[in-house]
C-alpha positions as CSV (number, residue, x, y, z in Angstrom):
1,M,-9.9,53.1,-12.8
2,Y,-10.8,49.6,-13.9
3,Y,-9.2,46.5,-12.4
4,R,-9.5,42.8,-13.0
5,L,-7.5,39.7,-12.4
6,K,-5.4,38.4,-15.2
7,E,-6.2,34.9,-16.5
8,P,-6.3,32.2,-15.1
9,W,-7.1,33.5,-11.6
10,A,-10.5,33.4,-10.0
11,F,-12.0,34.5,-6.7
12,R,-13.6,31.8,-4.7
13,G,-15.3,32.4,-1.4
14,W,-16.7,30.1,1.3
15,K,-19.4,30.7,3.9
16,K,-18.6,30.8,7.6
17,L,-14.9,31.5,7.2
18,P,-13.0,34.7,8.0
19,F,-11.3,34.6,4.6
20,A,-12.0,33.9,0.9
21,V,-9.8,32.4,-1.8
22,C,-8.1,33.5,-5.0
23,A,-7.3,30.3,-6.8
24,M,-6.3,28.9,-10.2
25,A,-9.2,27.9,-12.4
26,G,-9.8,26.6,-15.9
27,E,-7.8,23.9,-17.6
28,K,-4.5,24.8,-16.0
29,K,-3.3,23.0,-12.9
30,H,-4.8,24.3,-9.6
31,E,-2.4,26.2,-7.4
32,E,-2.5,26.6,-3.6
33,P,-5.2,29.2,-2.8
34,F,-4.3,32.7,-1.6
35,L,-6.3,33.4,1.5
36,M,-7.7,36.8,2.6
37,E,-10.2,38.2,5.0
38,K,-13.8,38.8,4.2
39,E,-13.8,42.6,3.8
40,P,-11.0,42.9,1.2
41,F,-12.4,39.9,-0.6
42,L,-15.8,41.6,-1.0
43,E,-14.0,44.7,-2.2
44,L,-12.0,42.8,-4.8
45,L,-15.2,41.3,-6.1
46,C,-15.8,44.7,-7.6
47,C,-12.6,44.4,-9.7
48,N,-14.2,42.6,-12.6
49,G,-12.9,44.9,-15.4
50,E,-16.4,46.2,-16.1
51,E,-17.0,48.6,-13.1
52,D,-15.1,51.9,-12.5
53,V,-13.6,51.3,-9.1
54,D,-12.3,53.9,-6.6
55,I,-9.9,52.0,-4.5
56,S,-9.3,55.0,-2.2
57,A,-12.6,54.0,-0.6
58,F,-11.3,50.4,0.1
59,S,-10.0,49.2,3.4
60,E,-6.3,49.5,4.0
61,K,-5.9,45.7,3.5
62,G,-7.9,45.8,0.3
63,K,-5.7,48.6,-1.1
64,T,-2.6,46.8,-0.1
65,I,-3.7,43.5,-1.8
66,I,-4.6,45.3,-5.0
67,K,-1.2,47.1,-5.1
68,E,0.6,43.8,-4.5
69,M,-1.4,42.0,-7.1
70,T,-0.8,44.7,-9.6
71,K,2.9,44.8,-8.8
72,H,3.3,41.1,-9.4
73,G,1.2,41.0,-12.6
74,I,-1.8,39.2,-11.0
75,M,-4.1,42.2,-11.3
76,E,-4.3,44.4,-14.4
77,Q,-5.7,48.0,-14.6
78,S,-7.0,50.2,-17.3
79,E,-8.5,53.7,-17.8
80,G,-11.5,52.1,-19.5
81,P,-13.7,48.9,-19.3
82,M,-11.9,45.6,-20.2
83,Q,-13.2,42.4,-21.7
84,P,-15.7,40.4,-19.6
85,L,-14.2,37.7,-17.4
86,S,-14.0,34.2,-18.9
87,S,-16.5,31.7,-17.6
88,F,-14.0,29.9,-15.5
89,Q,-12.7,33.2,-14.2
90,R,-16.0,34.5,-12.7
91,Y,-16.2,35.1,-9.0
92,H,-17.9,32.6,-6.9
93,V,-19.1,32.3,-3.3
94,Y,-19.7,28.7,-2.4
95,P,-22.4,27.7,0.1
96,S,-20.1,25.5,2.2
97,R,-17.1,25.5,4.5
98,R,-13.9,25.3,2.7
99,I,-12.9,21.8,1.6
100,K,-9.5,21.4,-0.1
101,S,-10.2,17.8,-1.2
102,V,-12.6,14.9,-0.9
103,H,-11.5,11.3,-0.3
104,W,-14.3,9.3,-1.9
105,S,-15.0,5.6,-1.8
106,I,-16.9,5.2,-5.1
107,T,-17.7,1.5,-4.2
108,G,-17.9,-0.7,-1.2
109,K,-17.0,-3.8,-3.3
110,C,-13.6,-5.3,-3.8
111,N,-12.1,-8.3,-5.7
112,F,-9.6,-8.9,-2.8
113,N,-10.2,-10.3,0.6
114,C,-8.0,-8.1,2.7
115,R,-7.9,-9.1,6.3
116,H,-7.7,-5.5,7.6
117,C,-10.3,-3.7,5.5
118,L,-11.6,-0.6,7.2
119,V,-14.9,-0.8,5.2
120,S,-15.2,-4.6,5.4
121,A,-15.5,-4.8,1.6
122,P,-15.0,-8.6,1.4
123,N,-18.1,-9.0,3.5
124,A,-20.1,-6.6,1.4
125,H,-21.2,-4.5,4.4
126,H,-21.3,-1.5,2.1
127,P,-23.1,-1.1,-1.2
128,Q,-22.1,0.1,-4.6
129,L,-24.2,3.1,-5.5
130,P,-25.7,3.3,-8.9
131,L,-24.1,5.6,-11.4
132,S,-26.9,8.1,-11.1
133,D,-26.1,8.6,-7.4
134,C,-22.4,8.9,-8.1
135,L,-23.0,11.6,-10.7
136,H,-25.2,13.4,-8.1
137,I,-22.3,13.3,-5.7
138,V,-20.0,14.7,-8.3
139,E,-22.4,17.6,-8.8
140,E,-22.5,18.2,-5.1
141,I,-18.7,18.2,-4.8
142,A,-18.5,20.7,-7.7
143,K,-21.1,23.0,-6.1
144,C,-18.8,23.3,-3.1
145,G,-15.9,24.5,-5.2
146,V,-13.8,21.4,-4.5
147,N,-11.3,20.9,-7.3
148,R,-9.6,17.7,-6.1
149,V,-11.0,14.2,-5.3
150,D,-8.9,11.3,-4.2
151,V,-10.6,8.1,-5.4
152,T,-10.7,4.9,-3.4
153,G,-13.0,2.0,-2.6
154,G,-13.3,-1.0,-1.9
155,E,-11.5,-1.3,-5.2
156,P,-12.5,1.6,-7.5
157,L,-11.6,-0.3,-10.7
158,V,-14.2,-3.0,-10.1
159,R,-16.8,-0.4,-11.3
160,R,-17.7,-1.1,-14.9
161,D,-18.8,2.6,-15.1
162,F,-15.6,3.9,-13.7
163,E,-14.9,5.9,-16.9
164,E,-18.3,7.7,-16.5
165,I,-17.3,8.9,-13.1
166,V,-13.9,10.0,-14.4
167,K,-15.6,11.8,-17.2
168,A,-18.0,13.6,-14.9
169,L,-15.2,14.8,-12.6
170,S,-13.2,16.0,-15.6
171,E,-16.1,17.9,-17.1
172,R,-16.4,19.8,-13.8
173,N,-12.7,20.6,-13.7
174,I,-12.1,18.3,-10.7
175,D,-8.7,16.6,-10.6
176,I,-8.2,13.1,-9.4
177,G,-5.3,13.7,-7.0
178,V,-4.7,10.1,-5.9
179,L,-6.1,6.9,-7.1
180,F,-6.0,4.1,-4.4
181,T,-6.0,0.6,-6.0
182,N,-4.8,-2.9,-5.3
183,A,-3.6,-2.8,-9.0
184,S,-5.1,-6.2,-9.9
185,L,-7.4,-4.6,-12.6
186,L,-5.0,-1.8,-13.7
187,T,-4.1,-2.0,-17.4
188,G,-2.7,0.2,-20.1
189,D,-6.2,0.8,-21.2
190,T,-7.1,2.2,-17.8
191,L,-4.2,4.7,-18.1
192,D,-5.3,5.6,-21.7
193,M,-8.8,6.3,-20.5
194,L,-7.5,8.6,-17.7
195,E,-5.3,10.5,-20.0
196,K,-8.2,10.9,-22.5
197,Y,-9.9,13.0,-19.8
198,R,-6.7,14.8,-18.8
199,Q,-6.3,13.0,-15.6
200,H,-2.9,12.0,-14.4
201,P,-3.3,11.0,-10.7
202,V,-0.7,9.8,-8.3
203,F,-1.3,6.1,-7.8
204,Q,-1.2,4.6,-4.3
205,L,-0.8,0.8,-4.4
206,S,-1.0,-1.5,-1.5
207,F,2.1,-3.6,-0.9
208,D,2.5,-5.5,2.3
209,G,6.0,-6.8,2.2
210,L,8.0,-9.0,-0.1
211,G,6.7,-12.5,0.2
212,H,3.8,-11.4,2.5
213,H,1.5,-9.4,0.3
214,D,-0.7,-12.3,-0.8
215,W,-1.5,-13.3,2.8
216,L,-2.9,-9.9,4.0
217,R,-4.7,-9.3,0.7
218,G,-6.3,-12.8,0.8
219,V,-5.7,-13.5,-2.9
220,P,-2.9,-15.8,-4.4
221,G,-0.9,-13.9,-7.0
222,A,-1.7,-10.4,-5.6
223,E,2.1,-9.7,-5.2
224,K,2.8,-10.6,-8.8
225,Q,0.0,-8.4,-10.0
226,A,1.3,-5.5,-7.9
227,E,4.8,-5.9,-9.5
228,E,3.3,-5.8,-13.0
229,A,1.5,-2.6,-12.1
230,F,4.6,-1.0,-10.7
231,R,6.4,-1.7,-13.9
232,L,3.5,-0.4,-16.1
233,L,3.2,2.8,-14.1
234,K,7.0,3.4,-14.2
235,E,7.0,2.9,-18.0
236,R,4.1,5.4,-18.4
237,G,5.7,8.0,-16.1
238,Y,3.2,8.1,-13.3
239,T,4.1,9.0,-9.7
240,V,3.5,6.0,-7.5
241,N,3.3,5.6,-3.7
242,A,2.9,2.5,-1.7
243,A,1.2,1.6,1.6
244,M,2.2,-1.3,3.8
245,C,0.4,-2.6,6.9
246,I,2.9,-4.0,9.4
247,H,2.0,-7.1,11.4
248,R,3.6,-10.0,13.2
249,E,4.5,-11.9,10.0
250,N,6.0,-9.1,7.8
251,R,7.8,-6.9,10.3
252,D,11.2,-8.2,9.3
253,S,10.7,-7.4,5.6
254,L,10.7,-3.6,5.9
255,R,14.2,-3.1,4.5
256,S,13.9,-5.5,1.6
257,T,10.5,-4.1,0.8
258,A,11.6,-0.5,0.8
259,N,14.6,-1.2,-1.4
260,Y,12.5,-3.3,-3.8
261,L,9.9,-0.5,-4.1
262,A,12.6,2.0,-4.7
263,E,13.8,-0.1,-7.7
264,M,10.2,0.0,-9.0
265,N,10.4,3.8,-9.0
266,V,8.0,4.1,-6.1
267,Q,8.5,7.5,-4.5
268,N,7.1,7.0,-1.0
269,L,6.2,4.1,1.3
270,R,3.8,4.6,4.1
271,V,3.9,2.0,6.9
272,N,1.1,1.6,9.5
273,A,0.0,-0.8,12.1
274,P,-3.6,-1.6,11.1
275,Q,-6.3,0.0,13.3
276,S,-8.4,-2.4,15.3
277,L,-11.4,-1.5,13.1
278,G,-13.4,-3.3,10.4
279,L,-12.1,-6.8,9.6
280,W,-8.8,-6.5,11.4
281,K,-10.7,-7.0,14.7
282,Q,-10.8,-10.7,13.8
283,Y,-7.1,-11.0,13.4
284,A,-5.6,-8.5,15.8
285,D,-5.2,-10.9,18.7
286,Q,-3.0,-13.2,16.7
287,Y,-1.2,-10.9,14.3
288,A,-1.3,-7.3,15.6
289,L,2.0,-6.0,17.1
290,T,2.2,-4.4,20.5
291,E,3.4,-0.8,20.5
292,D,6.8,-1.8,21.8
293,E,7.0,-4.4,18.9
294,V,6.0,-1.7,16.4
295,W,8.7,0.6,17.7
296,A,11.3,-2.2,17.7
297,A,10.6,-2.9,14.0
298,Y,11.0,0.8,13.1
299,R,14.0,1.2,15.4
300,D,15.7,-1.6,13.5
301,Y,14.9,-0.2,10.1
302,I,15.7,3.5,10.5
303,P,19.5,3.0,10.5
304,H,19.1,0.8,7.3
305,F,17.1,3.6,5.7
306,F,20.1,6.0,6.0
307,E,22.7,3.3,5.3
308,D,20.9,2.5,2.0
309,G,20.9,6.2,1.0
310,M,17.3,7.2,1.7
311,P,16.2,5.4,-1.5
312,I,12.5,6.1,-0.9
313,G,10.4,8.5,1.1
314,V,9.2,6.7,4.2
315,E,6.5,7.4,6.8
316,L,6.6,5.0,9.7
317,D,3.3,5.6,11.5
318,G,3.9,8.7,13.6
319,Y,7.4,7.7,14.6
320,F,9.5,8.8,11.7
321,R,9.0,10.6,8.4
322,C,11.7,11.4,5.9
323,E,11.8,12.3,2.2
324,K,13.7,10.4,-0.4
325,G,17.4,11.4,-0.6
326,K,17.2,13.7,2.5
327,T,18.4,13.4,6.1
328,D,15.9,16.1,7.4
329,Y,13.4,13.8,9.2
330,K,10.3,14.5,11.3
331,V,8.6,12.8,14.2
332,A,5.0,13.2,13.3
333,Y,3.7,12.3,16.8
334,V,5.3,15.5,18.1
335,H,3.2,18.6,17.4
336,N,4.9,21.1,19.7
337,A,2.0,23.5,20.3
338,K,3.0,27.0,21.2
339,D,3.5,27.9,24.9
340,G,0.2,28.9,26.4
341,A,-1.8,27.4,23.5
342,D,-5.5,28.3,23.6
343,W,-7.0,24.8,23.5
344,R,-10.5,26.3,22.8
345,K,-9.3,27.2,19.4
346,Y,-6.8,24.4,18.7
347,P,-8.4,21.8,16.5
348,Y,-8.5,18.2,17.6
349,C,-7.6,17.2,14.1
350,E,-6.2,19.7,11.7
351,S,-6.6,17.5,8.6
352,V,-10.3,16.9,8.7
353,R,-11.0,20.7,8.8
354,Y,-10.1,20.9,5.1
355,H,-10.4,17.4,3.8
356,A,-13.6,15.3,3.9
357,Y,-14.5,11.7,3.2
358,I,-17.6,10.4,1.4
359,G,-18.2,6.7,2.0
360,P,-19.5,4.0,-0.3
361,E,-23.1,4.7,1.0
362,G,-22.7,8.4,0.3
363,R,-22.3,9.4,3.9
364,L,-20.1,12.4,4.7
365,A,-17.5,11.8,7.4
366,P,-14.4,13.5,8.6
367,C,-12.2,10.6,7.4
368,M,-12.2,6.9,6.3
369,G,-11.4,5.8,9.9
370,F,-15.0,6.6,10.9
371,S,-16.5,4.1,8.3
372,D,-17.0,1.0,10.5
373,T,-17.5,2.7,13.9
374,A,-20.6,3.0,16.0
375,L,-20.9,6.6,14.8
376,K,-21.3,5.8,11.1
377,E,-25.1,6.0,11.1
378,K,-25.0,9.5,12.6
379,F,-23.2,11.0,9.6
380,P,-25.4,12.6,7.0
381,S,-25.9,11.4,3.4
382,V,-25.0,13.4,0.4
383,L,-27.9,11.7,-1.3
384,E,-30.4,13.1,1.1
385,H,-29.0,16.6,1.9
386,P,-26.9,19.2,0.0
387,L,-23.2,18.7,0.6
388,G,-22.7,22.4,1.3
389,E,-25.3,22.5,4.0
390,M,-24.0,19.4,5.7
391,T,-20.5,20.9,5.9
392,L,-22.0,23.9,7.9
393,D,-24.6,22.2,10.1
394,S,-24.6,18.5,10.8
395,F,-23.0,15.8,13.0
396,Y,-20.1,15.8,10.5
397,H,-19.7,19.6,11.2
398,D,-19.7,19.0,14.9
399,V,-17.0,16.4,14.8
400,V,-14.8,18.4,12.4
401,E,-15.1,21.5,14.7
402,T,-14.1,19.5,17.8
403,K,-11.3,21.3,19.7
404,V,-8.6,19.9,22.0
405,S,-10.5,21.7,24.8
406,D,-13.5,19.3,24.2
407,L,-11.2,16.4,24.8
408,L,-9.7,18.0,27.9
409,K,-13.1,18.6,29.5
410,K,-13.9,14.9,29.4
411,N,-10.3,13.8,30.3
412,P,-8.8,15.8,33.1
413,A,-5.7,13.6,33.2
414,C,-4.9,14.8,29.6
415,A,-5.2,18.5,30.8
416,A,-2.6,17.8,33.5
417,C,-0.3,15.7,31.3
418,E,3.2,17.1,30.7
419,F,3.1,15.8,27.1
420,L,-0.1,17.6,26.1
421,P,1.7,20.3,24.1
422,K,3.5,17.6,22.1
423,C,0.6,15.2,21.4
424,C,-2.3,17.8,21.2
425,G,-4.8,15.0,21.6
426,G,-3.5,12.6,19.0
427,C,-5.9,11.0,16.5
428,M,-9.6,11.0,17.4
429,V,-10.2,7.8,15.4
430,E,-7.7,5.8,17.3
431,G,-9.7,6.2,20.5
432,I,-13.2,5.7,19.4
433,T,-15.1,3.3,21.7
434,D,-17.6,0.6,20.7
435,E,-20.2,3.0,22.0
436,G,-19.1,5.8,19.6
437,D,-17.3,8.1,22.0
438,Y,-14.5,9.9,20.1
439,L,-13.5,12.2,22.9
440,V,-11.1,9.5,24.2
441,P,-7.3,9.9,24.3
442,D,-5.4,8.3,21.4
443,G,-3.8,5.4,23.2
444,R,-1.0,4.9,20.7
445,C,0.0,8.6,20.9
446,C,-0.2,8.5,24.7
447,Y,2.0,5.4,24.8
448,F,4.6,6.9,22.5
449,H,5.1,10.0,24.6
450,Q,4.9,8.3,28.0
451,H,6.9,5.1,27.2
452,I,9.1,5.7,24.1
453,G,9.4,9.4,23.4
454,E,10.8,11.7,20.8
455,N,14.3,11.4,22.2
456,A,14.4,7.7,21.5
457,V,13.6,8.1,17.9
458,R,16.1,11.0,17.5
459,A,18.8,9.0,19.1
460,V,18.5,6.2,16.6
461,A,18.1,8.5,13.6
462,D,20.9,10.9,14.6
463,A,23.3,8.1,15.3
464,A,22.7,6.7,11.8
465,I,23.0,10.1,10.1
466,R,26.2,10.8,12.0
467,K,27.7,7.3,11.1
468,Y,26.9,7.5,7.4
469,Y,26.9,11.2,6.6
470,G,28.7,13.0,9.3
471,E,27.8,15.7,11.8
472,C,27.2,18.3,9.1
473,H,23.9,16.6,8.1
474,L,22.4,16.7,11.6
């Protein structure tokens, strides 16, 4: 019997993983991959429509997967050979660890002077690579089977060759998932160009509070430019999110800012206290909020969020996360590991295991937070080594594979802490020392669990839900 996947499915495998992937390919939108173990994956590679396959010799898992795929119309079968697979349908085994998406700073330059910049773009600490190097990076990303890139900077739109990078990504079937921009250079022509290459990213715009945006961004008129961009993107039907950095001067503007952005058709607002990294180190003493002050600002806003009808999705650091129009909220600082969790297997950071960051110098790092730390020179360059190899064997790989058990070995107090199952180590970037030690407890997460706590957040949120929507919504 002959078997093969129906279009537009394709098998994609990654080295050093106990599973492989069956994912959407071609011009249609990528879907979440279907994961399977190595043995059935290798068996299914034979199902190419050209070989006569005896599935009775397959493993039990392999036979089950084929039966399920056939049942749901994913796999087709025939008594004789079928047409060869389309080029985008062919089976691939990629020479890398599995990476779902890459967050890429395509430039270290920026036309703003943001006081909290992680990559210190206004001081030109990072370069802007020539186009040839950027195209090389695109090739390396494609070789690893990555089909989504989130583009940032600096300010990505300052590149005069931005269209060439977009074109290169599109030619390799790589979607721009999110485009991070200060919006000052965003025009209708920019959107026309993106649409020409079948790119329709989510836009994430910086917006640091009504009446406060210009100060943090260091440019007069930045707030007006952001408003014009919100209106343009709304008119053109793009999904838009916003990010706000909370500090001593804008903390009282949360409610008015959230409601304003909702009117601008912004879907989600992410609010964070800036990390004491990059340029913010110069301003933190005067403008940074203490953790109690951060919580006070969020505590005051949460009831207003529900009173105003949940007009926009919000994420308030790790304290509170809720979707637009819903009362079902989460406290992101609380992980709730299973009883008796094996910390030798529990990742220090789940996100960096499947999402990578490429900085403006071409260095591969777990996330953007590592950009201006003492560790930055230890991360390998995509311009000097194949990306796939670096994901499997490099300092980057070592950091990504860090387990909670590694943190506990260096910090016995964490191992004995009653809150360990809830915090699971927190964020490794938050604790990085000036000497580059990242096996340090996340101070903000520790403070939350020891001095504020999940119950304090839930008491505020539940009281507001009960007041405005009744017990049935709790």
